[in-house]
N, C-alpha and C positions, 0 to 999 in steps of 0.2 A: 620500434613502432610508436607512433604518437598515442600517448595515454588518453588523450581526449576522445579518440575514436571509440575506445572501449566504453568510456563513460556515456558517450552519446548513444552507443548501441544499447546499453542497459536501460537508459531513460527513454528510448524511442517508443512511441506508440505503435510502431511496426513490429515490436517484439511480440511474437505470436503466442501470447499467454491469455488473451481474452479480457484484459482489464477494462477495455472500453464497453464490455457487455453489462457492467454493473454500475449502479448509481449510489450504492451505500446509503440508501434512505432518502437521497435528495429528490428523486422523482416523486416520492410520497409527499415530501415537504412542499413541493410545487402543487401537487394535486390537492393537498389540504389547505392551501392558501397561506402557509407559513413563509414561503418564498415566492414573491410575486413580481419582483423587479430587480434591477441591478443593486439597489441599496440593500434590500433584504437578503439578496444572495451574498453580498459582501459580509453581512452580519453572520449568516449561517457558516460561511467558509472561515471567517476569522475566529469564530467560536471554536470550530474544529481545530484550528491551528494553535489556539491558545489554551483550550481547556481539555482537549481530548488527545490528539495525536502525540504531543510531546510527553504526555504522562504515561502512555501505555503502548500503543501500536508502534510508534517510532522507536522507543527504547527497546522494545522486544526485537524489532528488526535489527537494530544496531548490535544487540547482544548476539543474535544469530551470526551476523557477519564477523564479529570479533572472535567468537568461538571457532568458526570455520577457518578463519585466517590463522589462528593459533593451533589448529588441528587438535582441539580439545573435543574429541568425539563423544566421550561420555557426558560431558557438560552440555554439548550441543543436543544430544538425544533428550536429556532432561528438559532443556529449554523448549524443544519441539513439543514435548508432551504437555508442558504448561501452556504453551501458546494455543495448541489445539483445543484444550479444555476451556480457554478463555473466550471463545467465540460465543457471544450471548444469544444469537438467533440462528435459526436454520439457514436463513439467507446468507449471513456472514460466514457460517461454517462451509456452506456449499461453494461460496465464492473462493475462499481460501483453498479448499480442496481441489477445485477445478483448475485454479491458476497454478497450484503446486504440481498437479498432474501434468499440465502443459509445460511447465518449466522442466520437469523431470524428463519428458519426452525430448525436449529440445537439448538438454544437457547431455543426455546419453548418446545423442547423435553427433556431438561435437568432440573434436580431438583435444580441445583445450582442457577438458575436465581430467584431472590427474587420477591416478589409480586409487589414492586414498579417498578422494571425494566421490569417485564412482562406486567404490565399495560401500561407503556409508549410505549413499543414496539408494543403492540396491537393497540395503538391509531394512529399509523402511517400507512398510506396507502402504502407508498413506501420507506421503510428504505434502507439506502445505506451502503456501506462497512465501512466507518469510524464509523458510529453509531453502527453497529454490533460488530465491534472490541472493541469499548468502553464498550459495555454491556457485552461482553464476559470477558473482563479484570475485570470488576466489579464483575461478577458472580464467577470468579475464584480467587478473592482476589489479583489481580496483580496491582501494583501501576501504575499510568499514565506514569512515566518515563520508567519503565520496559516494559510496553505495547508498548511504542514508540520504544524501542530498539528491541523488537520482530518483530515489523512491518518493521523496516529498514532492519533487518537481512533477513526477508522473502522476501522483495523486491529484495535484492541483490541475494539471492539464485535463485529466479525466473528468473532474468535477465541472470544469468549464465546458467541456464537451457535452455533458449532461444538460447544463443550463442552455446551451445553444440549441438543443433539440427540444427542450420542454418550455422554454420561455421565449418571448420575442427579444432575444439577445443575439446581436450580430457579432461578427469577428472583431470589428474595431472596438466594440464595447467590451468584449472578452479580453482584449489586449489592455484596455484601460483598467479593467478590473485586476488583471495580472499585476500591473504596475502598482496599483493600490495595495495589493496583498503581499508584495515581495518583502516588505519589512517584517510582516507576521511570519512569512515562510522562513526568513533568515533567523528570526527569534526562535521559531520552533526547532530549527536545526541546532542552534546554540543550546537551548534548554535541554534538548534530548541528550546531547553530548555531555552536558554537565550533571545529568541525573545519576545518582548512585543506583546501580541495578537493584539493590535491596529496597529501594523506594518506588519501584515500578508499580503503578496501580491507578485505576481510573474507574469512574462510574457514570458513563454517558447515557443516562436514562432516556433522554429525549431521542438520541440516535437509535437506541435499542428499540424503543417504541415505534419509531418511524420505520425501522427495518422490518419489524414484525407486521406492521400494518401493510407494508409494501408487498409482503407475501400474499396478501388477500386482495390487493388492488385489482379491480376488474379489468381495466385496460391499462397496459404498461408497455413501454418501449424497452425496458431493461430487465435483465434476468433477476429472478428471485428464487 
């Protein structure tokens, strides 16, 4: 079977896990006037790709995928607990929990998930997004590095979809922004893969504040 199909399936916005429902604070950044145009949107997204994702969320996801591939179930359980405790805001916690639940429902209905992965998934009361992603990659024979690339691509696509709904940003401008950000996306992937797991850590105060404020935003398109 063509391995690209599995990768495209994992990265597809049609994967029924609800990632398109969340803005990860970007809707609040637009509401507050921090992001007002393509230029400021590029700054917001590039800062995420340089200062936040490759230091914490992306290495956490890569660690989940690596442990799942190696069938290190005790290590994966410990990583799951650490990841769940790391969600700084109620919005980010609920997003991870909801997407994890959706991935669990999807995986349990697929024949590709092997007995070991199924047993581990059944043993968890509240799986989260990173675990579900790792088990989906395992089920579909996707390497941890490729699963990370799919996740980063999906993150960027979702953020651009938020901008197209909240700013006067059309599809052509979104594609131009994608071209502009591809080097930062590639560097985020490289930096994540090079990071020692012992050095995982980040403190995105601005993102956490945006997420907390989004929980109280009066009118919003995205879930909080």
